[in-house]
Each structure stands twice: as structure tokens, then as C-alpha cells.
C-alpha positions as CSV (number, residue, x, y, z in Angstrom):
1,X,24.6,6.2,264.4
2,X,28.1,7.8,265.3
3,X,30.4,6.1,263.0
4,X,27.1,7.3,259.6
5,X,28.0,10.5,261.2
6,X,31.7,10.4,261.0
7,X,31.8,8.7,257.6
8,X,29.1,12.0,256.1
9,X,31.5,14.3,258.4
10,X,34.7,12.6,256.1
11,X,33.4,12.8,252.8
12,X,31.7,16.1,253.1
13,X,34.8,17.7,251.0
14,X,34.7,15.3,248.5
15,X,31.5,16.2,247.2
16,X,32.3,19.5,246.6
17,X,34.9,18.3,244.5
18,X,32.1,16.1,242.3
19,X,29.2,17.8,242.2
20,X,28.3,19.5,239.2
21,X,29.5,23.2,239.2
22,X,26.5,24.6,239.9
23,X,26.1,23.5,242.8
24,X,30.0,23.4,243.4
25,X,29.9,26.8,243.8
26,X,27.0,27.5,246.1
27,X,27.3,24.6,248.2
28,X,31.5,25.7,249.1
29,X,32.2,29.0,249.3
30,X,31.4,32.4,247.7
31,X,32.8,32.3,244.2
32,X,32.5,35.3,241.6
33,X,31.4,35.2,237.6
34,X,30.7,37.6,234.8
35,X,28.6,36.7,231.7
36,X,26.4,39.0,229.4
37,X,22.5,37.9,228.4
38,X,19.5,40.0,228.2
39,X,16.8,41.3,230.1
40,X,13.5,38.8,230.8
41,X,12.5,40.8,233.8
42,X,13.3,43.4,236.0
43,X,11.4,43.4,239.6
44,X,9.4,46.7,240.1
45,X,11.3,47.4,244.0
46,X,14.9,46.9,241.2
47,X,15.8,44.6,243.8
48,X,15.8,41.4,241.2
49,X,16.3,40.7,237.6
50,X,16.3,37.9,235.9
51,X,18.2,37.2,232.9
52,X,19.2,34.6,229.7
53,X,22.6,33.7,229.9
54,X,24.7,31.6,227.7
55,X,27.0,29.1,229.8
56,X,28.8,30.4,232.6
57,X,31.9,28.6,233.1
58,X,32.3,26.7,236.6
59,X,28.7,28.0,237.4
60,X,25.6,27.2,235.1
61,X,24.6,25.8,231.7
62,X,22.6,28.1,229.0
63,X,19.1,29.5,230.9
64,X,17.5,32.1,232.3
65,X,18.5,33.2,236.0
66,X,17.2,34.7,238.9
67,X,19.8,37.9,240.6
68,X,19.4,39.4,243.4
69,X,20.6,43.4,243.3
70,X,23.4,44.5,246.0
71,X,21.0,47.8,246.1
72,X,17.9,48.8,244.4
73,X,19.8,51.7,242.1
74,X,22.0,49.2,240.1
75,X,18.3,48.1,238.1
76,X,18.2,51.4,237.6
77,X,17.4,52.1,233.6
78,X,17.6,48.0,232.2
79,X,14.2,47.2,230.7
80,X,13.1,43.6,229.4
81,X,14.9,43.0,226.3
82,X,18.4,44.9,227.1
83,X,21.2,43.6,226.3
84,X,23.8,43.3,229.0
85,X,26.8,42.3,230.2
86,X,26.5,41.7,234.2
87,X,29.4,40.0,237.6
88,X,27.8,38.2,240.4
89,X,28.5,36.3,243.3
90,X,27.2,33.4,244.1
91,X,27.0,32.9,248.2
92,X,27.7,29.3,249.5
93,X,24.0,30.1,251.4
94,X,22.4,29.5,247.6
95,X,22.4,33.6,246.6
96,X,23.5,35.1,243.1
97,X,24.4,38.4,244.1
98,X,24.4,40.8,241.3
99,X,27.0,44.1,242.0
100,X,28.0,45.1,238.1
101,X,25.5,45.3,235.0
102,X,25.8,47.7,232.3
103,X,23.6,47.7,228.5
104,X,25.4,46.5,225.5
105,X,28.0,43.8,227.0
106,X,30.6,47.3,227.9
107,X,31.5,48.2,231.7
């Protein structure tokens, strides 16, 4: 049992280097990213938003992703269908925390 545990611990850093970009960003520490996309949903409490986006290099393929707003006021004035430019941090605990967003891709 100890030998298996020792092998797992020894291989853990290597796994971060060979897993897919989105998994490595979430598993190996906080990383910052930015992109543009289209708002698909804004939570009524303004604590989260779903954005359809293109490829985010080093993070994910094109898809719709949910983001947690770092403050509710960040999402004020945004509506479904708005084109946006945004920036977020993918944390080591799996969260995607949005800290900048603006309509029409301008910041």
C-alpha cells in the first residue's frame, strides 16, 4: 500500500503536464484567461453567468461555460444575447471566477 501511495505521489506532478489544458489549469493552480462570447444566461441574484465562447487557449474548447462573478454588480446591465469581452481566473479548486466583463468586446 505504501509503495502504491509513493508512486502516486511521485507521478502527480507529471499528470499536470500531460492532462488536457482545461483539466491542467484547474488541477495545477490558478490561471488567468480572457475571451469574448455571447451571454446565454444571467442568474437572478447576479452571482453567476453563462457565456457561449470560442476556444480559450490553454483552458477549453468552444462551448458554453458558467462563471461565478467576483461581485454581483459586475453583471449589472447584462442580458441574454449581449456580446461581451471577459476575463476570469480558473482556480485550483475548480471555480471559474469572472472579474471583468464588458459589452461589445470593448474594455
